[in-house]
Structures are given as C-alpha cells and as structure tokens.
C-alpha positions, 0 to 999 in steps of 0.5 A: 785242314792244312799241311804240305810237302815237296821234292826236287833233284836232277840226275842224268842217268838213273836206275829205274824200279826194274833195275834197268839203267834208263836216261831221264832228263836232268832238271835244268839248274842255273846258279843262285846268286852267291851272296849273303844278302839276296832279294826276291821279286815276284815274277808271276802267280799260277792260278789254281781256282780254277785252273787256267785251262779248266774252269771245272777244276780247282784246288780246295786246300793247297798243301804239298808239291813235287816237281818231276823234271822229265815231264816238266810237271808240278804236282800239287796236293789238295787235302780238302779235295782229296786229290793231287793235280799235275800242272805245267809250271810254265803255262799253269795248265792242268794236265790231269787230276787223280781223285779220292775214289782212285786213292780209296781203291788202291791196294796195300803194298805187298797185298791186303785191303784197299785204302778206303776213304780215311787214308786220303782225307789229309793229303799233306806233302809230296816227294819225287824220287828221280833215281827210281822215277817214283812219286809219293804222297803223304797223308796225315792225321788232321783233323779227327781220330778217324783219319789214318796217316798213310803214304801212297806210291805212284809208278809210271804206267804207259808214260804217266804216273798211276797209284800203285800201292799204299803203306799205313804210317805209324799212328799220329804221323803227320809229315807236313813236308817231304823231299828226296835228296839226290846226294844220298838217295833218301826220302826225308820227311819233316814236321814242326822242327823234326826231320827224319828219313823214310823208307817205303818198302820197309815202311820205317821212319828213321830217328828224328834230328834237328837243324838249329833255328829251323822250325815250323816246317811245312814244305821242303825240296832239295837242290839238284846237287843235294847240298841245299834244302829249301824250306817253306815255314810258318809265318810265311817264311822261306829258308835255305839250309846248308844240308851237309852242315845242317845249318841255316844259310845266313841271309837266306830266310825270306818273309813272303808276306809282303808279296801277298803270301799268307800261308807258305805250304810248299816250295820247289826250285824250278830253273832257279825260281822258287815256286811257293804254294799258298795254302791260306783258307781265308781268301774269297771264292773268285780271288785269283790268289786263292791257293795260288803258286807264287813264283819268285826270282832270286837276286844278288846284292845290288841287282834287282832286274832280271832279263825279259825272255823272248824268242822267235821260232821258224817254222812253227809247224810242219810234218816230221822230221821238223827242224826248227831254228830258235832265235833269242830276242830277250831284253835285259842282256841275259848271260845264259840261256836254257831251252826245253823243246817239249819232247825231252830235248834241251839246249844251253845255246843262245840260238839253237836248232832242234829237230822234232821227229814225232808228230805232236804239239810241243811247248818250247820254252826259253829261260833267260838268266843273268845275275838279277834272276831269270824269266821264261817264255814259251811257244807251241810247235805243231808237228804233223803229217801236214801243216794245219790248214789256213782255215782250220785253226786246229792242228790235229783235227782228225786223229790220223796219227796221234791224239796230241793236242787233246786230253780226257781230263780225268784219269778214269777216262781213256782217250785212244785212236781207233779205226773207222773215222768220219772222213779219214781212217781214224777217230778218237774214242773215249772210254770210261772206267767208272760210272758217273762224272764227265767223259770229256774231250778237251784241247790241251794246250788250247789251240786258240792260245790268243783270240782275235776279233771276229766270230769263232765257229767250232765243229765236232763230228760225234757218234756213239755205240748206243744212241740217246746220251746227251753231249755238250760242245762248249767254248770257254774264254779265259783272260789271265786265268779268269772266265770272261765268257762261254757258249755251249750247245747240246746234241743227242748222240746217235749211232751215226756220225753227226756234226755239232756246231757252235759260234762264239765272239770273244769278249777280250780279243787279243788278250784271252785264250779259248778252251774247246771241249765236248763232254757227256755227264753221268756216263756209264762204264764203257765207251762214252763216244767217238769224235772226229773232224774237229775244226775251229774257224774265225771270220 
C-alpha cells in the first residue's frame, strides 16, 4: 500500500473546541529565501525503522504526516502498520504510537457502530487544525473492495491526543494528501491533480478544483500565513504553490531523487526546513533510510552554506524555579536565532535567559539561520526538587514529584504516580487497559544521551499486586539510530519490593546513547507493576 498527506500553520491565539479562547504556541517561522532559483541541501535524516530510541517500533509503510507546533511533534501515518506515530522532529525520538486496535474501537461521530478493522488499513494522510487543536487522519480505498475510506478525528485529552470519533467517507474516496490552511481555517484534501475542501462535522467534501501544472499530489502542508502550499508529488518532486493565485511558484519545484528520496509522500515546513517522508517500499530491512524523513535546508541564489547551530546552557540542572542562561556559540555568522525551551517558552534573542517553574526534563533547542538556511542544536535541562546526584545518572529516580523523563510507550498503558514507594513517599505505577502486548517503563529521552568508556550498572526496584509475572530489565545501545549492543535480565515479580540489576559496557563509547527499559509481556488488564528508585551508575 502507498499514499500520504499533511499540515502546517501558526496562530498565537486560537479558539478551542469548547469555544473558549486559549493560547497555543505559534509555529516558529523564519524566512524562506526570496529567490526564483533556490537550492536544497540535505541537513539530516530521521530514522523510523526502528526509531532512534525504541528498537521495537518501526514504520511499515510511511504515508502521511502532520506537525503540531505546541507539542513540537511530527505525526507520521503508517498504512501497512495500521498506526500513527508521534515523533520529536528535533531528536527523532518516538514519543508514542496509536495502533490498529485503538482505531478499530473508536465510535462513529454522533453515535453508532465502532470503526472495525477495515477503516484504518490504508492510512493515507494527516492534517492538524491549529485553530481548534484537532488532528485528523484520512484512510483511503487501497487496495481491496473491503477497505472503507474513513477520516478519524483526534482530540486532546489530559494533554495528549486521543482518538475521538470517525466519519465514513464517500465510496471511492482516496485523499492521499490533507492540510489545514490558517488563512481561511479550512481543511483541504488532494489526490492526483484534484483539490477540494472537507468539513468533518457535516462530513462533506467540496467541489474539486485544480492548480495548473500541479499533479501527482501525495502530500501537502501550508505555510504559517496560509499564502504558500507545499506539495510532495510523484516522481520525487517537491513544489511550492502561490495559494491566493492558485499557481506554481517559478523555480520552486525540486527533484529530490539526487538526495536519495525514492517516493516523496509527505512534507512539513518546520523552522523553514522541509521534512519529507519517503514511502518507498523497496529498501531492505536494516537500511537506515527505509521510510526515513529527509530534512532539507533551503538556500537562496549564490548561498549554499547554512550556519552550524550550537550553544551553552548554565546551569543544566537544579530545583525549580530554575533560571538558565543560554549563550549562542554557533559558527557561520547566523543572522537570526529561534529558541524553544521545551516547556512552551520561546525567544528570538541571541543570548536569552529562561526560567523553568515546574519539575521535569526539558529539551532546549536553538535554530540558527542566515541566507543559506538553518540548522538546529538541542540540550536537556533537568529541573527537580534537587539536582541529580553525582553518582546516579538518572535525574528523576524516585517519582517523588513528577514522572518526567519516563514514558509507558503505549497508549493502552498508563504511567502514574502513587503513594507507597520503596524508599520515598511515591512510586511509579503502570496500568494496562487492554490485555496482551508489553507493559513498559522506558526512559524518554534517554538519561544517557552520550555514553562514555566504562561499565554501566542499572538498577530498578519493582513489585506487583500479584506475584508470578516475569519482568525484564534491558539496556540497549544506539549509534546513529542503529542498535549496536544490548543486555537484559529477568526477575519474577513478587508482592514485596525487590531490586533487579544488570551491567553493560558500551561498544561505541562517546558516540552512542543508552536506552533503559523494564517491561512485562502478555500482560492482563489492570495493574502491571510498580517501580521505584531507578539508578544508572558508571565505573
């Protein structure tokens, strides 16, 4: 199966689904070069098979995308995998996945039967309506008569997007692209050379129209002001459309094949870098470019070199409120700076200061730009009731105030804090809403972002309400997204706290990161296990 779609926009104040006025962070928009002869350079790629921080999760067929600026999340649609994935476009880390069983169970908008298994088997495209904070996923007709074209709606619940409802699309619908325009507030869908509007509540596609010379539409997204439409097309082309004039912009159609793209399926413009999802099915398993996202810088005439972003932060850890001074150390003489601090804050100053008021692990990112393009650099800031100890490399080991730095990795598994820890007042609790699969506690982002020479020792204290289940503690080493080594050990859970410990010596110290995780498999509905007093030390 093959297909695709997308979004993009930025408004500071938006009207929520409830009608209340809420503030959502605007997407940072720098300036594409004002030229009729731009060039592209490949800045980097984002690996998805497997994801950088999760060796057990991979795209099976990349089709569509949507960017949610408030979360700095790039959503990717996978039709063969019957899933959508939320990814950090800066680090490439997988944040979460929503799979087929969740799609199957969602109810029809306005009431009615659940979707069933034939409505999510051809996920084609995605779009994000920033004005109402709604995410959409469109499924098409490929590749049998049993597949039912459908659009799914996701609403934000407790801070994260969850499937809310679906609408059946007219028979034969196959919207390979979708995007929201911030200028008129409408969702647009496309396929081949046809474009039209779509309204979810009334479930009504509008009349089709065309842009002269634009065909092979596989993915699209709008600029922050809605004046430009960017289109991923067949034959690995990427084009820019002047939307008010409904015309292709001269000189702004690129052939991406020279960069290794084989099937351009989706496009997002994030901080003036094009993020293009490659849906080519022919790459072999293990190829880091299999269903990768290609990230491109855009350059004006005569300029081909972008600055190299870098910065220092001081301090990088401490109790809240934590005031951090950021100093730009970029090379290449950037002319503008765009900072995001990971907690919703941002700045365009060259050397800003920012105060973190809540405990957590935040990713601060600088995007440095000049006429030649832009690059980004990121660092972690750990905010807690006390700085991490010098011996324990985990910044939030006891879940005493937050669960930041940890995730469950599955939408059916809930991670929460409960009273009654091993040594402190609280512990982590993992609860499984559906039977089977993994019930996993995973550090995110990895506490060990860069390994060093030595032996790492990882320990986690665990217990369960019912004894007998098997829990596996695991360390996995990744270098440039590839798994270069791992170790694991297993313990039988009891109703009393007990430690589980393992050691690991990195294969590529200095150029790899270390993933730390604990999980049970084939877990029944209910409480999976409790965890506390996590630690990683190195000697």
